[in-house]
C-alpha positions as CSV (number, residue, x, y, z in Angstrom):
1,M,125.6,-184.7,24.8
2,R,123.6,-182.1,22.9
3,L,124.4,-179.2,20.6
4,R,124.3,-175.8,22.3
5,V,124.1,-172.6,20.3
6,L,125.4,-169.3,21.7
7,N,123.8,-166.4,19.8
8,V,125.8,-163.2,20.6
9,T,123.9,-160.0,19.8
10,S,124.6,-156.3,20.1
11,G,122.8,-153.1,19.1
12,E,126.2,-151.9,17.9
13,N,125.8,-154.3,14.9
14,A,122.2,-153.4,14.1
15,A,123.1,-151.2,11.0
16,F,125.1,-154.1,9.5
17,D,122.3,-156.5,10.3
18,L,119.8,-154.3,8.6
19,M,122.0,-154.0,5.5
20,F,122.3,-157.7,5.3
21,R,118.5,-158.2,5.6
22,L,117.9,-155.7,2.8
23,A,120.6,-157.3,0.5
24,V,119.7,-161.0,1.1
25,A,116.1,-161.9,0.9
26,P,115.1,-164.9,3.0
27,S,113.9,-168.1,1.2
28,D,110.8,-168.0,3.5
29,P,109.2,-164.6,4.2
30,F,108.5,-165.7,7.8
31,D,112.1,-166.6,8.5
32,R,113.6,-164.8,11.5
33,P,117.2,-163.5,11.4
34,L,119.5,-165.0,14.1
35,S,119.6,-161.6,15.7
36,A,115.9,-161.8,16.6
37,G,116.9,-164.4,19.2
38,L,117.0,-168.1,19.8
39,D,115.0,-168.2,23.0
40,H,112.4,-170.4,21.2
41,L,115.0,-173.2,20.7
42,P,115.6,-175.5,23.6
43,N,119.4,-175.3,23.2
44,G,119.7,-171.7,22.1
45,I,121.3,-169.1,24.4
46,D,120.9,-165.4,23.5
47,L,123.8,-163.3,24.9
48,A,123.0,-159.6,24.4
49,I,126.5,-158.2,25.1
50,D,125.3,-154.6,25.1
51,D,122.8,-155.3,27.9
52,E,123.9,-154.4,31.4
53,A,122.0,-157.2,33.0
54,T,123.7,-159.7,30.7
55,R,127.1,-158.3,31.6
56,T,126.2,-158.6,35.3
57,V,125.4,-162.3,34.9
58,L,128.7,-162.8,33.1
59,R,130.6,-160.9,35.8
60,G,129.0,-163.2,38.4
61,M,130.4,-166.2,36.4
62,G,133.9,-164.7,36.4
63,H,133.8,-162.8,33.1
64,R,134.4,-159.1,33.1
65,L,132.9,-157.8,29.8
66,R,133.4,-154.1,28.9
67,A,130.3,-152.0,28.2
68,P,129.8,-150.8,24.6
69,A,132.2,-148.1,23.6
70,T,130.5,-147.0,20.3
71,R,127.1,-146.9,18.8
72,I,128.0,-148.7,15.6
73,C,130.6,-151.4,15.4
74,H,130.5,-154.6,13.4
75,W,133.5,-156.0,15.3
76,S,132.1,-155.7,18.9
77,G,131.1,-159.4,19.0
78,Y,134.7,-160.3,18.2
79,M,136.9,-157.7,19.8
80,R,135.1,-156.7,23.0
81,P,137.5,-157.1,25.9
82,G,136.4,-160.1,28.1
83,L,134.3,-161.8,25.5
84,F,136.8,-164.4,24.2
85,S,137.0,-166.0,27.7
86,V,133.3,-166.7,27.4
87,Y,133.8,-168.2,23.9
88,R,136.6,-170.4,25.3
89,R,134.4,-171.7,28.1
90,M,131.5,-172.3,25.7
91,L,133.7,-174.4,23.4
92,D,135.7,-176.2,26.1
93,P,134.6,-179.9,26.2
94,D,135.9,-180.1,29.8
95,D,133.5,-177.3,30.9
96,A,130.2,-178.7,29.5
97,G,128.2,-177.3,32.4
98,F,129.1,-173.7,31.5
99,A,126.4,-173.5,28.7
100,R,123.8,-174.9,31.0
101,D,124.7,-172.5,33.9
102,L,124.8,-169.5,31.5
103,S,121.4,-170.4,30.0
104,A,119.9,-170.8,33.5
105,A,121.4,-167.5,34.7
106,L,120.2,-165.5,31.7
107,G,116.8,-167.2,31.7
108,A,116.2,-166.3,35.3
109,R,116.2,-162.5,34.6
110,V,113.3,-160.7,33.2
111,T,114.9,-157.2,32.7
112,G,116.7,-155.9,29.7
113,E,115.6,-156.6,26.2
114,R,113.0,-159.2,27.3
115,G,111.2,-156.6,29.3
116,R,110.8,-154.0,26.5
117,A,107.6,-153.5,24.6
118,F,109.5,-152.6,21.5
119,P,113.0,-154.1,21.7
120,R,115.9,-152.4,20.0
121,A,117.1,-154.0,16.7
122,K,119.8,-156.5,17.4
123,A,122.5,-158.0,15.3
124,G,124.4,-161.1,16.1
125,L,127.2,-163.6,15.8
126,T,126.3,-167.2,16.4
127,I,128.7,-169.9,17.7
128,A,127.6,-173.5,17.7
129,A,129.4,-175.7,20.2
130,W,129.4,-179.5,19.9
131,P,130.2,-180.9,23.4
132,G,133.2,-183.2,23.2
133,R,134.8,-181.6,20.2
134,S,137.3,-178.8,20.2
135,Q,136.2,-175.9,17.9
136,V,139.3,-173.8,18.3
């Protein structure tokens, strides 16, 4: 079993992400913040919860995620209705295929942020799930 990382991002958190980047200097000037995405990692899954195409993928997997209700909200990655059922499945050792299926479904689409020439600033919440261990 391998480690899977779910990197949850939302433009609603971009102001807070910017404040963090300004307040905390990276040890390496070429470091990327988590909100820049984890697509470059083989086990990283980027979940842009403010992206309609992402919500459509989740809906197809049985998770109805509400669209953004505000422009600025640090808590959207925690409090958005429908999101905790995604987290539960990601962390459930008996549902190890969910991360693989989610990654495949999100990777198959080319629309949304991946298709933008200048993507919006993103801010994120990252959950690491070790298969076989309960994290809750």
